[in-house]
C-alpha positions as CSV (number, residue, x, y, z in Angstrom):
1,M,108.7,81.2,113.0
2,N,107.1,84.5,111.8
3,H,110.0,86.4,113.3
4,R,112.4,84.4,111.2
5,K,110.4,85.1,108.0
6,S,110.3,88.8,108.8
7,A,114.1,88.9,109.3
8,H,114.6,87.0,106.1
9,N,112.4,89.4,104.2
10,K,114.4,92.4,105.5
11,Q,117.7,90.8,104.5
12,E,116.4,90.0,101.0
13,L,115.0,93.5,100.7
14,V,118.4,95.1,101.3
15,K,120.0,92.9,98.6
16,A,117.2,93.0,96.1
17,P,118.3,93.9,92.5
18,G,116.9,97.0,90.9
19,L,116.4,99.0,94.1
20,Q,117.2,102.7,94.1
21,A,120.7,103.1,95.4
22,G,120.8,103.3,99.2
23,S,117.1,102.5,99.6
24,G,117.5,98.9,101.0
25,H,117.8,99.9,104.7
26,R,115.3,102.6,104.2
27,A,112.8,100.1,102.7
28,S,113.4,97.8,105.6
29,A,112.4,100.5,108.1
30,M,109.5,101.9,106.1
31,L,108.0,98.5,105.4
32,S,108.9,96.8,108.6
33,G,106.4,94.3,109.6
34,S,104.5,94.6,106.3
35,P,103.8,91.5,104.2
36,I,104.5,93.5,101.1
37,S,108.2,93.6,101.9
38,G,108.6,90.0,100.7
39,V,106.9,90.9,97.4
40,F,109.0,94.0,97.0
41,S,112.3,92.1,97.6
42,A,111.7,89.2,95.1
43,P,111.0,88.9,91.4
44,Y,107.4,89.4,90.6
45,N,105.2,86.4,91.5
46,G,101.5,86.4,91.1
47,E,100.7,84.1,94.0
48,A,103.0,86.0,96.3
49,V,101.4,89.3,95.3
50,A,97.9,87.8,95.9
51,A,99.0,86.6,99.3
52,A,100.5,90.0,100.3
53,N,97.4,91.8,99.1
54,A,95.1,89.6,101.2
55,A,97.5,90.1,104.2
56,I,97.2,93.9,104.0
57,G,93.5,93.7,103.3
58,L,93.3,94.6,99.7
59,N,91.2,91.6,98.8
60,T,89.2,90.8,101.9
61,E,85.6,90.7,102.9
62,V,83.7,93.9,103.2
63,P,84.0,95.1,106.9
64,G,81.0,95.9,109.0
65,A,78.9,99.1,108.7
66,E,80.2,100.6,112.0
67,Y,83.8,100.1,111.0
68,Q,83.2,101.5,107.5
69,Q,81.6,104.6,109.1
70,Q,84.6,105.2,111.4
71,A,87.0,104.7,108.6
72,A,85.1,107.1,106.4
73,I,85.2,109.8,109.1
74,S,88.9,109.3,109.7
75,G,89.6,109.3,106.0
76,Q,87.7,112.6,105.6
77,I,89.7,114.2,108.4
78,Y,93.0,113.0,106.9
79,A,92.0,114.2,103.4
80,K,91.2,117.7,104.7
81,F,94.4,118.1,106.7
82,K,96.4,116.7,103.8
83,R,94.9,119.2,101.4
84,A,95.5,122.0,103.8
85,G,99.1,120.9,104.1
86,D,99.5,120.7,100.4
87,I,98.4,124.2,100.0
88,A,100.5,125.6,102.8
89,V,103.7,123.8,101.6
90,S,103.1,124.8,98.0
91,V,102.7,128.5,98.8
92,V,105.9,128.5,100.7
93,V,107.9,126.5,98.2
94,L,106.7,128.5,95.2
95,G,107.4,131.7,97.0
96,L,111.0,130.7,97.7
97,F,111.4,129.2,94.2
98,G,110.3,132.5,92.7
99,L,113.4,134.2,94.1
100,I,115.8,132.0,92.1
101,L,113.6,131.5,89.0
102,P,115.1,134.5,87.1
103,L,118.6,133.1,87.5
104,L,117.5,129.6,86.5
105,A,115.8,131.0,83.4
106,I,119.1,132.6,82.3
107,I,121.1,129.5,82.9
108,V,118.7,127.2,81.2
109,R,118.4,129.4,78.1
110,L,122.2,129.9,77.8
111,D,122.8,126.1,78.0
112,S,120.3,125.1,75.3
113,P,117.6,126.6,73.1
114,G,114.0,126.2,74.1
115,S,111.6,127.4,76.8
116,L,112.2,127.4,80.5
117,F,109.2,125.3,81.4
118,F,108.1,122.0,80.1
119,S,104.6,120.6,80.3
120,Q,103.3,117.2,79.5
121,E,99.9,115.5,79.8
122,R,99.7,112.9,82.5
123,V,96.8,110.7,83.8
124,G,95.5,111.8,87.2
125,L,92.8,110.8,89.7
126,N,90.0,108.6,88.4
127,R,87.2,110.6,90.1
128,R,84.4,108.5,88.7
129,Q,85.9,105.3,90.1
130,T,85.9,106.7,93.6
131,R,82.3,108.0,93.5
132,R,79.4,105.9,94.7
133,G,77.6,104.3,91.8
134,F,80.5,104.7,89.3
135,P,82.6,101.5,89.2
136,G,85.1,103.1,86.7
137,D,84.0,101.1,83.6
138,D,82.2,104.1,82.1
139,R,82.9,106.2,79.0
140,R,85.8,108.1,80.5
141,K,87.7,104.9,81.1
142,V,87.5,104.2,77.4
143,L,89.0,107.6,76.6
144,Q,91.2,108.2,79.8
145,P,91.7,105.9,82.8
146,G,91.9,109.0,84.9
147,R,91.5,112.8,84.7
148,P,94.1,114.2,82.3
149,F,96.2,117.2,83.4
150,K,99.3,119.0,82.3
151,V,102.3,118.5,84.6
152,I,104.7,121.4,84.8
153,K,108.5,121.0,85.2
154,L,111.6,122.9,84.3
155,R,113.0,121.7,81.0
156,T,115.9,119.4,81.3
157,M,116.1,117.9,77.8
158,G,116.6,119.2,74.3
159,V,113.6,120.4,72.4
160,N,113.7,117.4,70.1
161,A,114.1,114.8,72.9
162,E,111.2,112.6,71.7
163,D,111.5,112.8,68.0
164,N,111.7,109.0,68.1
165,G,108.6,108.6,70.2
166,P,107.8,108.5,74.0
167,Q,110.4,106.8,76.1
168,W,111.6,106.6,79.7
169,A,114.6,108.5,80.9
170,T,117.6,106.3,81.4
171,K,120.9,106.6,83.3
172,N,123.3,108.9,81.5
173,D,120.5,109.8,79.0
174,V,122.1,111.7,76.1
175,R,118.9,113.8,75.7
176,I,119.5,115.5,79.0
177,T,121.3,118.9,78.9
178,R,124.2,119.8,81.1
179,V,122.1,122.1,83.2
180,G,119.3,119.6,83.1
181,R,121.5,117.0,84.9
182,V,122.1,119.5,87.8
183,L,118.4,120.3,87.9
184,R,117.5,116.6,88.1
185,K,120.2,115.9,90.6
186,T,118.9,118.6,93.0
187,R,115.2,117.9,92.0
188,L,114.7,121.6,91.2
189,D,113.1,120.6,87.9
190,E,110.2,119.1,90.0
191,V,109.4,122.3,91.9
192,P,107.0,123.8,89.4
193,Q,104.7,120.8,90.0
194,F,103.7,122.6,93.2
195,L,101.5,124.6,90.9
196,N,99.7,121.4,90.0
197,V,99.3,120.8,93.7
198,L,97.7,124.2,94.3
199,R,95.3,123.5,91.4
200,G,94.3,120.2,93.1
201,E,95.6,118.1,90.2
202,M,98.3,116.6,92.4
203,S,99.2,116.2,96.0
204,L,102.6,116.4,97.8
205,I,102.5,112.7,98.4
206,G,101.0,110.0,96.2
207,P,101.7,107.7,93.2
208,R,103.7,109.2,90.4
209,P,101.5,110.4,87.5
210,E,102.1,108.5,84.3
211,R,101.6,109.3,80.6
212,L,98.6,107.8,78.8
213,V,100.7,105.9,76.3
214,F,102.5,104.1,79.1
215,V,99.4,103.6,81.2
216,R,97.8,101.8,78.2
217,Q,100.9,99.6,77.8
218,L,101.4,98.8,81.5
219,E,97.7,98.1,82.3
220,K,98.0,95.1,80.0
221,E,101.1,93.7,81.7
222,I,100.6,94.4,85.4
223,P,97.6,93.4,87.5
224,Y,95.8,96.1,89.5
225,Y,97.7,98.9,87.7
226,H,94.6,101.1,87.7
227,E,94.4,101.0,91.5
228,R,97.1,103.7,91.4
229,L,94.5,106.1,90.1
230,K,92.3,105.9,93.3
231,V,94.1,108.9,94.9
232,L,95.7,112.1,93.6
233,P,99.2,111.6,92.1
234,G,102.1,113.0,94.1
235,I,105.4,114.8,93.7
236,T,106.9,112.3,96.1
237,G,105.6,109.0,97.5
238,L,106.5,105.6,98.8
239,A,107.4,104.2,95.4
240,Q,109.4,107.3,94.4
241,V,111.5,107.1,97.6
242,L,112.2,103.3,97.5
243,N,112.0,102.4,93.9
244,G,113.3,105.5,92.1
245,Y,112.7,105.9,88.3
246,D,111.1,103.3,86.2
247,E,113.7,101.2,84.4
248,N,111.9,98.1,83.2
249,L,108.7,96.1,83.7
250,E,110.0,94.6,86.9
251,S,110.6,98.0,88.5
252,V,107.1,99.1,87.5
253,R,105.6,96.0,89.1
254,R,107.4,96.9,92.4
255,K,106.1,100.5,92.0
256,V,102.5,99.4,91.6
257,E,102.7,97.2,94.7
258,L,104.3,100.0,96.7
259,D,101.6,102.5,95.5
260,R,98.8,100.0,96.5
261,H,100.4,99.6,99.9
262,Y,100.5,103.4,100.3
263,I,96.9,103.8,99.3
264,K,95.7,101.1,101.7
265,R,97.7,102.5,104.6
266,A,97.6,106.2,103.8
267,G,97.8,108.3,107.0
268,F,99.8,110.9,108.8
269,R,102.3,108.5,110.1
270,Q,103.2,107.0,106.7
271,D,103.2,110.5,105.1
272,S,105.7,111.7,107.7
273,R,108.0,108.8,107.0
274,I,107.8,109.5,103.3
275,L,108.6,113.2,103.7
276,F,111.5,112.5,106.0
277,N,113.0,110.0,103.6
278,T,112.3,112.3,100.6
279,V,114.5,114.9,102.2
280,S,117.2,112.3,102.6
281,V,117.0,111.2,99.0
282,V,117.2,114.8,97.7
283,L,120.1,115.8,99.9
284,K,122.1,112.6,98.8
285,G,121.1,113.0,95.2
286,E,119.9,109.4,95.0
287,G,118.0,107.9,92.1
288,S,118.4,110.9,89.7
289,R,118.5,110.5,86.0
């Protein structure tokens, strides 16, 4: 009976509306055997989400002290190796990127007026929420749900792109420049964010950082939205690979569940799968805006 349900979930996942192009089979593989696959494949349902959360241990009883101690030690080892990997990869990527940066600077400036780089404030890790004795409902939460930082990217839009206020990028967005479309397609516009990784503001893998204006809006609409802030935001991640860019409230709900799934099961095996699939997404140009 369970085998039939699992097979049904995989089929629905492949056909689910709103998925990033080509991600159906990828999602089936990466979420194989996970109860979250059913939530991800169907329209948002509060009871289904609650059931999936309980199944993967997001809302269960507190485990014993011995288990907690072992988990804490494993988590510390994983965190140290992940940080070391972040630094090593960032140094290599930025070094290679520096070789083509002068050419990119000329091309970007010739295509449209404005600076080469673009920075924007995003909401990062909620450090107080993760510390013992700080449940996250202190003064910082009133001002910022997480630690604010400036994300760095190559500019892909005109300088007056948000004269009408903050908004998500859409398919065939007229605000994107000609060169900007190529940069987004190849993900070269994301490379400067490795500076954020070196600074410790981001990680290579984690939930995508969001702007405060959208965080305030989405936290009212989506349960558990703030749980995305329990880890460092990432350049790539489970939600980025499978769900692509945010398009509407439904896609954000899927993203939140995928982010929570990643946080609960974070580890070397899952990170390796995400990196492998990230390479595939970049090479195929999937999900670009």
